[in-house]
Steps between C-alpha positions, in 0.01 A plus 500: 500500500629842407431780746531867409459726803496881503642609835383782725698717739847370409782584260452182295221569248418146394572137584479207258507146638462151366363239740473136389226246573671408830492866615877526450635836385695437179568856388464853636567844356481837674455818296654798680608506861833424667673268255743340747237419761246376248761288318586343833134431579460341156787259563362406840142429391541317168439133569303575818133439576313821413262488796785445747686795348187716529455408868862589580496835320155623596504812716858603422527880496752738342603808694188697592277324246230253603618260227815395312598311186503170695155582643370583153643169373307327776180673386564401136535136601207491742266663247589249226616168650264266683 
């Protein structure tokens, strides 16, 4: 399943993920945002269960914001993966 998610309240504008039939993340792309951090997140989550990743990242904040790129990734997964 391909997921395209428009973010809100963060530097990254868009997230594109591919999740296979076993709910494993097989690919992820971040458009905009902090390249080093998001590249690192990509390497850590590819091959991982999407729902477990979402649970770990949910609620992460960035500075004074109520959300973050990891939190937005969690929302993208939870809205699209069952």
